C-alpha positions in Angstrom: 16.8 -12.5 -25.2 16.8 -14.9 -28.2 13.9 -16.3 -30.1 13.8 -19.9 -31.2 14.5 -19.1 -34.9 17.6 -17.2 -34.0 19.0 -20.1 -32.0 18.1 -22.6 -34.8 19.9 -20.4 -37.3 22.9 -20.2 -34.9 23.1 -24.0 -34.7 22.6 -24.5 -38.5 25.4 -22.0 -39.1 27.7 -23.9 -36.8 26.9 -27.2 -38.5 27.5 -25.7 -42.0 30.9 -24.3 -41.0 32.1 -27.5 -39.3 35.2 -28.9 -40.8 35.9 -32.7 -41.0 39.1 -34.5 -41.9 39.4 -35.4 -45.6 40.5 -39.0 -44.9 39.2 -41.6 -44.7 36.4 -40.0 -46.7 34.1 -43.1 -46.1 34.3 -42.3 -42.3 33.7 -38.6 -42.3 31.5 -37.9 -45.4 28.5 -39.8 -44.0 28.7 -37.6 -40.9 28.8 -34.5 -43.0 25.9 -35.9 -45.0 23.5 -36.8 -42.1 24.3 -33.5 -40.2 23.4 -31.5 -43.3 20.0 -33.2 -43.8 18.3 -30.6 -41.6 15.7 -31.1 -39.0 14.2 -28.8 -36.4 17.3 -28.7 -34.2 14.9 -28.8 -31.3 17.1 -30.4 -28.7 20.1 -28.1 -29.1 17.8 -25.1 -29.3 16.2 -26.1 -26.0 19.6 -26.5 -24.4 20.4 -22.9 -25.5 17.0 -21.6 -24.3 17.5 -23.3 -20.9 20.9 -21.7 -20.6 19.5 -18.3 -21.5 16.6 -18.7 -19.1 19.2 -18.7 -16.2 21.1 -15.8 -17.7 23.9 -18.0 -18.9 26.2 -17.4 -22.0 24.7 -18.7 -25.2 28.2 -18.9 -26.8 29.5 -21.0 -23.8 26.6 -23.4 -24.4 26.9 -23.6 -28.2 29.4 -26.5 -28.4 27.5 -28.6 -25.9 24.4 -27.9 -27.8 26.2 -29.1 -30.9 27.1 -32.2 -29.0 23.5 -32.9 -28.3 22.6 -32.5 -32.0 25.5 -34.8 -33.1 24.4 -37.4 -30.5 20.8 -37.2 -31.7 21.9 -37.8 -35.3 24.2 -40.6 -34.2 21.1 -42.4 -32.8 19.2 -41.8 -36.1 22.0 -43.4 -38.1 22.1 -46.5 -35.9 18.2 -46.6 -35.6 17.9 -46.6 -39.4 20.2 -49.6 -39.6 18.1 -51.5 -37.1 14.9 -50.5 -38.8 16.3 -51.1 -42.3 14.9 -47.7 -43.1 15.5 -46.5 -46.7 14.8 -42.8 -46.2 15.6 -40.2 -43.6 14.1 -36.7 -44.1 13.3 -37.6 -47.7 16.9 -38.7 -48.5 18.6 -42.0 -48.6 19.7 -43.2 -45.1 23.5 -43.5 -44.4 23.5 -47.3 -44.6 21.6 -47.1 -47.9 23.8 -44.5 -49.5 27.0 -46.3 -48.3 26.6 -49.6 -46.4 25.9 -50.9 -42.9 29.5 -51.2 -41.8 30.3 -47.6 -42.8 27.1 -46.4 -41.1 28.0 -48.2 -37.9 31.6 -46.8 -37.8 30.6 -43.3 -38.7 28.0 -43.4 -36.0 30.6 -44.5 -33.5 32.8 -41.5 -34.4 29.7 -39.3 -33.9 29.3 -40.6 -30.4 32.9 -39.8 -29.6 32.5 -36.3 -31.2 29.5 -35.7 -29.0 31.5 -36.3 -25.9 34.3 -34.1 -27.2 31.9 -31.3 -27.7 30.4 -31.8 -24.2 33.9 -31.4 -22.8 34.1 -27.8 -23.9 32.3 -26.7 -20.7 34.1 -25.1 -17.8 36.1 -27.6 -15.7 34.0 -26.6 -12.7 30.9 -28.3 -14.2 32.5 -30.8 -16.5 31.8 -33.9 -14.3 28.2 -32.9 -13.7 27.5 -32.2 -17.4 29.2 -35.5 -18.5 27.2 -37.4 -15.9 23.9 -36.0 -17.1 24.9 -36.7 -20.7 26.0 -40.2 -20.0 22.7 -41.0 -18.1 20.8 -39.6 -21.1 22.8 -41.6 -23.6 22.3 -44.8 -21.7 18.6 -44.1 -21.3 18.1 -43.6 -25.0 19.8 -47.0 -25.7 17.6 -48.6 -23.1 14.5 -47.1 -24.7 15.5 -48.3 -28.1 16.1 -51.9 -26.9 12.8 -51.9 -25.0 11.0 -50.7 -28.2 12.6 -53.6 -30.1 11.6 -56.0 -27.3 8.0 -54.9 -27.8 8.0 -56.3 -31.3 8.0 -59.8 -30.0 5.8 -59.3 -26.9 2.1 -60.2 -27.2 1.1 -57.8 -24.4 2.5 -54.4 -23.5 0.8 -52.2 -20.9 0.3 -48.4 -21.2 2.7 -47.9 -18.3 5.4 -50.0 -20.0 4.9 -48.0 -23.2 5.1 -44.6 -21.5 8.3 -45.7 -19.8 9.7 -46.8 -23.1 9.0 -43.4 -24.8 10.3 -41.6 -21.7 13.6 -43.3 -22.2 13.8 -43.3 -26.0 12.5 -39.7 -26.6 11.9 -37.6 -23.5 15.1 -38.0 -21.5 17.2 -36.5 -24.4 15.0 -33.4 -24.4 15.1 -33.3 -20.6 18.8 -33.8 -20.4 19.5 -31.2 -23.0 17.6 -28.6 -21.0 19.3 -29.6 -17.7 22.8 -29.3 -19.3 21.8 -25.9 -20.5 20.6 -25.0 -17.0 23.9 -26.2 -15.4 25.9 -24.1 -17.9 23.7 -21.2 -16.9 24.6 -21.8 -13.3 21.1 -22.7 -12.2 20.4 -23.9 -8.7 20.0 -27.7 -8.5 16.3 -27.3 -7.7 15.7 -25.2 -10.7 17.9 -27.4 -13.0 15.7 -30.4 -11.9 12.5 -28.4 -12.6 13.7 -27.6 -16.2 14.5 -31.4 -16.6 10.9 -32.2 -15.6 9.7 -29.6 -18.1 11.7 -31.2 -20.8 10.7 -34.8 -19.9 7.0 -34.1 -19.8 7.2 -32.1 -23.0 9.0 -35.0 -24.6 6.3 -37.4 -23.5 3.6 -35.2 -24.9 5.5 -34.7 -28.1 5.8 -38.5 -28.7 2.1 -39.1 -27.9 1.2 -36.4 -30.5 3.5 -38.2 -32.9 1.4 -41.4 -32.3 -1.8 -39.5 -33.0 -0.5 -37.8 -36.1 0.8 -41.1 -37.5 -2.9 -42.2 -37.8 -4.9 -39.0 -38.1 -2.4 -36.5 -39.6 -2.2 -34.9 -43.0 0.8 -36.6 -44.7 1.8 -33.4 -46.5 1.8 -31.4 -43.3 3.1 -34.2 -41.1 6.0 -34.9 -43.3 5.8 -38.7 -43.4 3.5 -41.6 -44.4 0.3 -41.6 -42.4 -0.6 -45.1 -41.0 2.9 -46.4 -41.0 2.6 -47.6 -37.3 -0.6 -49.5 -38.2 1.0 -51.2 -41.2 3.9 -52.3 -39.0 1.7 -53.3 -36.1 3.8 -50.9 -33.9 2.7 -50.9 -30.3 1.8 -47.3 -29.8 -0.5 -45.7 -27.2 -3.4 -46.0 -29.6 -3.0 -49.7 -30.4 -2.3 -50.7 -26.8 -5.3 -48.8 -25.6 -7.5 -50.3 -28.4 -6.4 -53.8 -27.5 -7.2 -53.0 -23.8 -10.7 -51.7 -24.6 -11.9 -53.8 -27.6 -14.6 -56.4 -27.0 -16.6 -58.8 -29.2 -16.5 -57.9 -32.9 -14.1 -55.0 -32.4 -11.6 -57.3 -30.7 -12.0 -60.0 -33.3 -11.6 -57.5 -36.2 -8.6 -55.8 -34.6 -6.8 -59.2 -34.0 -7.6 -60.1 -37.6 -5.8 -57.1 -39.0 -2.9 -57.6 -36.6 -2.4 -61.2 -37.8 -3.3 -60.7 -41.5 0.0 -60.7 -43.5 -1.2 -60.5 -47.2 -3.4 -57.4 -47.2 -3.6 -54.0 -48.9 -1.9 -51.5 -46.6 -4.4 -48.8 -47.3 -7.3 -51.2 -46.5 -5.7 -52.2 -43.3 -5.0 -48.6 -42.2 -8.6 -47.6 -42.9 -10.0 -50.6 -41.1 -7.9 -50.2 -38.0 -8.5 -46.4 -37.9 -12.2 -47.0 -37.9 -11.8 -49.4 -34.9 -9.7 -46.7 -33.1 -12.5 -44.1 -33.8 -15.2 -46.4 -32.5 -13.3 -47.0 -29.3 -12.4 -43.4 -28.8 -8.7 -44.0 -28.4 -7.7 -40.8 -30.2 -9.4 -38.8 -27.5 -7.8 -40.8 -24.7 -4.4 -40.3 -26.3 -5.0 -36.6 -26.6 -6.1 -36.4 -22.9 -2.8 -38.2 -21.9 -0.8 -35.9 -24.1 -2.5 -32.8 -22.6 -1.8 -34.1 -19.1 1.9 -34.3 -19.8 1.9 -30.9 -21.5 0.2 -29.4 -18.4 2.8 -31.0 -16.1 5.6 -29.6 -18.3 4.2 -26.0 -18.0 3.6 -26.5 -14.3 7.3 -27.3 -13.8 8.3 -24.2 -15.8 6.1 -22.0 -13.6 8.1 -23.1 -10.5 11.3 -21.5 -11.9 12.0 -18.0 -10.7 13.3 -16.6 -14.0 12.7 -13.7 -16.5 9.0 -13.8 -17.4 9.6 -13.0 -21.1 12.1 -15.9 -21.4 9.7 -18.3 -19.7 7.0 -17.0 -22.1 9.3 -17.8 -25.1 9.8 -21.4 -23.7 6.1 -21.8 -23.2 5.4 -20.6 -26.7 8.0 -23.1 -28.1 6.3 -25.9 -26.2 2.9 -24.9 -27.6 4.4 -24.7 -31.1 5.7 -28.2 -30.8 2.3 -29.5 -29.7 0.1 -27.7 -32.2 1.4 -29.2 -35.4 -1.0 -29.3 -38.3 -3.1 -32.5 -38.5 
């Protein structure tokens, strides 16, 4: 049995030892750069944990796990271009360090490499694994486009938001785990159960991200607190606040959403006070806990080694008990 840190170390070692062609340097150096920036390696680790849960070979699952991590970083490179983001994990983004054209092309190669890594699985499961991966990749793109569409919509419902984060965030977690289960030769019913575990865990994780963006400690959270408020990003908290606000709260919230020339800190403090008065943090935490409970319920349905299930449960709890 492996613990999560062992699997993360295994993935980091594989990334560090990966060799890329020397030419053209402008194509491959950005890939080496983004892959070396770190991160929790959560998705590939979960793929390996799912494979291990069904007594599969970790080494047979390592290259597909790498494929998941390459794909995830590909989405970050392209998302940063779309968001015009200057930093990623405290370092210049690929398009800032090089340029947009190089970032697009390097990202394209990363997507191809992700498929190549997926193709390392046994021929007997190749079609199934590629189908899962392709559905996941399409879902992530659909989620990103839906999120971009939200920027120009006046009204977005909670259900629409949850579907967007399911596609943009949760399906990659879920698909990673299902691929791991397939490599581990899990029965279809149990592979589907681990997918549901991953999907609900992903939804809970994103909702916690929404909460921490407003209420988190910036040093512990690792990024600017209040960024979603400054950008008028339609998160669970904002959508729920718009749904619940009446009279003065509604007027004040709309003022801050439409006020362009204001001090960001003043805006964050004012909107946070409205959220607190309306109790939207508690509502978001309730929804997050509901998804977390669904995830753990799906895990319990799987007849597998109790210690391995316990390790997965502990990892889920670790993800959802970040400092705030």
